[in-house]
N, C-alpha and C positions, 0 to 999 in steps of 0.2 A: 504494500500500500504506500502510495506517495501523495503527500498533500502539499499544495502551494499554501503557505501560511502567512497571513498579514501581520508581519512584525519586522522590526529593523534588524534583529539578530536572534538566534536561538536563545530563548531566555534561560535554558538549562545550562548554558555554557558561561564561564566566567568572563567578565569584561575587565580589561586593564584600563587604568586611568588615561594612559597615553593614547588609547584608541577609543575610549568611551564616547566622547562627543565628536571628535574630529573624524572618526570613521563612521559616524552616524549609528553607533551601536545602541544608544538610547536616545529618546527624544529629549524633551526638557523635563520629564517627570519619570523617574525610575519606578513609580508606582504601577505603571503599565505592565511591568514584568510580572506582577502578581497574577493577573487574569490570563495573560499570555501563557505563563508557565502552567497554570491549572488546566486550561483547555488542551494544550499540547500533551501534557502528562496523561490526561484522561483518554486521549486518542492513541497513545503509544502502546497498543495492545501487545506488541512483541518487538524484538530488536530489529525486525525487517522494516518496520514502519519508518518512513523517511519524511522529514519536513523541510521544505524549501522556503526560507524567508523571502518575502517580497523586497525587503530593503527599502530603498527610496524610489523604486520603480513606479509605485502607485502615484507618486508626485510627478515623476518625469514622463511616464508613459512607457509601455512596453512596445518594442518593435514588432512588426508582423512576424518576423522569424522567431522571436521569443514566444509569441502567442501560439504559433504552430507547435513549438517544442513543448509548451505547457499542456496544450490540448492532447498531444500525443503521449506524454509521459506521466501526467498527474491524474489522480483519481477524483480529486475535488479541490476546491478553493475554500479554505477555512478563514473567515474574516472577522475575528473578534475586534470589537470597537468599544471605546468609552463613550464620552458625551459628545459625539461628533454631530448630533443634531443641534448645531449652534452656528451663529454667524461666522465664527472663526474658521470653521471647517467646511464651508460651502465648496471651496475649490477642491478639497480632498474628496468630498461626496461625488462631485461631478467626475473626477478622475476614476473613482472606484466604479461608478455607474458605467462609464465607458469601458472599463476593463471587463466588467461582468457581461456586458453585451457581446464582447469579442470572444469570450470563453465559451467552450462547448461542453464543459464539465459542470457538475453540481457546484453551486456557490452558496455557502451556508454562513449566516451571521449568528454566532452563538450568543452575542450580547451587543446591545447598543443603547444609548440613552440620550435624553434631551437635557440641554443646559438652560436653566431658567432661574429667576430669583425665587427664593423659598416662599411658597404660598402665593406667588404672583404669576399670572399668565403674561409673560413679557412679549411685547411686539418684536418682530424679527425684521431682518433686512428684506427688501423687495425680492421676490422670487424664492424666498426660503422654503415655503411650503411646497412649491412645485419641485424644487430640487430634492427634498426629502421624499416626496411621492414617487418621483422617477427612480430614485435609488431603491426604495422598498419594492416597487413593482418589478424592477430588474432582478432583484434577489429572489422574489417569489416565483418568477418564471423558472428558476433553477433550484428551488428548494421548497420544502413543504411549508415551513414557517420561519419567522425570524424570532430571536430571543431578545426581549427588552428588559431593561434593568429595574423598572419599578412602575408604580401606579401612575405617576405623573406622565411618564413617557407613553404608557398605555392609553391614557385619556387623550393625549395629543394625537396618537395614531388613529384613534376612534374618530376624532374630530376631522381627520383627513379622509375618513371613509373606510378604514381597515377594521376588520372584525377580530375581536379577542377569541383565541383558541381556534380560529380558522386561518387568520393571516399571521398572528403573532401570539407568543406566550410570554408571560412575565416570569423570568427565571432568576432575577437578582444578579449578583456578581459571581461569575464562575470561580473566582479565587476562593470563595467560601467553601467550595466543594473539593478542594485540593486533596484532602484526606478522607473524603467520603462523607458518610452520614453522621459520623461521630467527630466532635471537635475535641482537640486536646485542651483540657481545662484544669486550672487549679483554682482553689477557692480564693476569693478576694480577701486580703488581710483586713482586719478591723481598720477603719479609716484612720484612727489615731496611730496605727503602726505603719502606715505607708511612708516610706522614706525615699525611694528612688523612682522617678517618673521619666517617661519620654513624652514629649509633646511636639506638636507641629502647628504651623500657621499657613494660611493661604492669603496671598497678597490682595486677592479680590474681595476679601471680607472687610468689615468696617473697623474703624479705629476702636470702637467699643468692644468688638469681638477680640481684637488683638490684646487690649488691656486686660480683658477678663481672663484670657488664657495665661497671659504673662503673670498676673497677680496670683493665679491659682498655682502655677509652676513654682513661684518663689516661696511657697509655703512648704516645699519639700526639701529635705536635707540635700538631696542630689537630683537636680533636674537637668535634662539634656534636650536641647532643641534638635530635632531631626529634620533637616531640609529635604524637600522633594522637588526643589526647583533648581535647574542647572544654572540659571543666571545668578541666583544667590550664592551658589557654590563657587562660581567663577569669580565673583566680586569679593567675597568675604573669606574664602578659604584657599582657592587656587592661586589668586594673585594678591592676597592680603590687602584688598581695598584699592589696588592700583588700576584695576579694570572697572570702569564705571558702567552701570546698566541704567538706561533711561527709566525703565519701569520702576526700579527700586528708588531711584533718585526723586521720582515724582511723588513718593510716599514718605515724607520725613519721619512720621511716627514709626512706621514699619522699619525704615532704615535704622532708626535709633535703637530699636529692639534688637535687630540683627547685629549691630555694632557691639551692643552689650554682650550678647551671647558669644560672639567671636572673641572679644577681649577677655571674657571669663573662661574661655576654653570649654564652652558648653554647646558647641555646634558640631553636628556630625552630618555626613552625607554618604550614602551607600550606593555603589554602582551595581551591586549584585544582591539578589534576594536572600541567599543563604546567610552571609554575615550580618545582614540587616536583621533577619529573624533571630540569629544568635544573640545579637545585642539586645533586642526587645525582650528576649527570654530572661535577661538579667534585671528587668524593671519590675516594679511592683504594680504599676498601672501605666497605661498610655492614653492620651487624650488630645483632641485638637480637631481641626477642620478636615483633615485628609482621610478619605474613606479607606484607601489601601494601607495607610499607616496603621489604622485601627485593625483592619483585617489581618495583616501580617502579624500584629501583636497577638491577636486571638489564635492564629495558627501556631504561634510560638508558646501558647499557653498563658499569655498575660492578659488580664482583663483590660478592656478598652472602652472608651467613651467618645462619642462623636459630638462635636459642637457644630451643628448644621447651619449654614448661612445661605444655601441655595438648594434648588430641587434635586440636583444630581446626587448629593450626599444624603439628603433627608429621605428621598424615596428608597434608597438602598438600606438605610438604617431602619426604616419602618418595616420593610419587607423581611429583613433578616432578624429583627428583634434586637438590634444593637441599642444599648442605653444611650440616651441623648441628654444633654444639658444645654440650657440657653441662658445667655446674659439677660438681665432684667430689661423690660421695655424702657427705652430711653425717654425720660420725661424732661429733665433739665440737667445741666452740668453738676449742680450741687447734689442732686439725688444719686447720680452716677458715681460721683466722687465718694459719697458716703458708703455706697454699696461696695465699691472696690476696696475701700479702706478697711471695711469690716467683713470682707469676704472670708468665709470659713470653709476650707476644703473638706473637713470632716463632716460637717452637716450636709454639704452638697452630695458627697458620695454615699452617705447614709440613706439618702432618699431616692437612690437610683435602683432600678430593677435589673439585676444581672442574670436572672434566671430565664428570661424570655428567649434569649439567644439559643440555648440548648433545646428548648421546646419547639422552636421553628425549624431547626436544622434538618431533621429527618424528613419532614414533609417537603421542604424546599429541595432537598437533595433528590428525592424520588421524582419530583416534578422536573428537575434538571435532566436526569437520566432519561425520563420519558420523552422530553423534548429532543434529545440527541437521537433517540431511537426513531422518532417520527421522521427525522431527517436522514434515516438509514446510516447512522454512524455507530460503529461498535466502540465500546469503552473497556478500560481495564477493570471496571466494576461489574461487568455483566456476569461473570462466572463466580463471583464471590458469594460465599454463604453469609448468613447474617452475622456469624461470629467473626468472619474475616472482614466484613464490610467496615470501612473506616480505619483499617489498620494503617499505622504510620510507616510501615516498612515497604517502600516501593523499590524493587530491584533497579529500576531505571535510574532513579535518583542516586542510589548507592554506586552504580556502575560508572557514573560520570565523574571525571576528575574535577575536584573543586580546589583551585588554588587562587587565593585572593590577596596577592601581594600589595595591592594598592588601596585597600579599603580603610586602612588606618590613616585616613586623610590628615588628621590633626598633627601627625608626626612629620609632615613634609617640611623640607627646608625651602622657604619661599625665594631665597636668593641664589639658589643653585643655577648653573647655566641651563640645565634641562628645563627648569620651571620658567626661566626667562624666555627660552625659545617657545615654550607653550603659551606664554603670555602674548607673544607676537601672533602666533597661530590663532589664539582665542580672539584677539582684536580683529584680525582679518575675518574670522568666522562670524563675529558679531556684525560686521559691516555687510557681509553676504546675507545674513538672516534679515537684517533691516531692509535691504534691497528686495529680498524675496517677499517680505511683508507688504511693501509698497506695491509690488507687482500683483500680489494676490488681491489686495484691496481694489486696485484699478480694474482687475479682471472681473471681480464681483460686481462692480458698478456698471461695467459694460454689458455683462450678461445678467 
């Protein structure tokens, strides 16, 4: 069995820092590795199964010769996606739609989601709905159903005329099913005993959200900020502040927090899933905006809490039963200052329900496997007995060599010749990305 797989690199293989961005091995968020790994692992029924990463061809377009080769040698195109139903990814959706039309093999989307403000139906760019409809129709011509991440995305597709359980199934995030129907769990320590935490932030959130998470993290004896944004890593870790990113510079409060974490040696960035999970396993709790930061913590056996600020994280948290916490409604600056000053982590965590996650997992997993079977996909879970289901011992993962020489990012010497060379490469890379962004925006306006 041979699959064309929509990813920049095989998520099961280690990425070195020298190749991580400059060879396009990850995008700007290593969290994508979580669901890519899970889908690939589920379909790797034996050692003969082969996965061919698309790399950046879905942006650049495949040649006719390459399409002929794919049609002749691949059994299906597996296309896991995150929140690509958004204005930012219209160009990608059009490229993928064109690719699907040219392929003669089954094309399956195991997951896809909508990006919108939490609780708000946001207006989108002109042509947005038509682009999504063309993409979904193209996929449905070559698969039974698509998998969507949550209720908000499901309602959006229904608004476009697609029918639940006929055209799409809500499956959540595949990364939750990495280990099957059973999650590795350890009991949450009494809140007063919590000492070590991992936390994350999203630059799209509000200043109120950032301050809420920051004050909460400061109450722990040891709190580590785990960045999932390559631009943050480039500016504050790889180049020690010498490479400036416009997005970060435009958010002075966010920048000040990042500077604090970097100065206090409380910032980490992981290029690979395995060492990231190993680190999270050493924490007592993980919390923040990032859904895959939470899911990888759960897979590592660490309790996690989501602070949702938009639909893509909230719909997944509700579907999977992840505990959520919210900053208080903003009334005035004085009330917010009083709340943050008197914020008590113990009382907040005492009021969260961590049991719902395990209750939802079995039903959600069965739904996920049923969805894959509807699309004629075999999985490693198909022949498991109930006792074996959810086992954490996957021969595939054990057989792959895992060497992660570059994940201890904090130990890097920023003044070494190699790092200076990378700074030049990073600066050129940033210019190219800005140019690419301008071209994409112009393309979206024209079309």
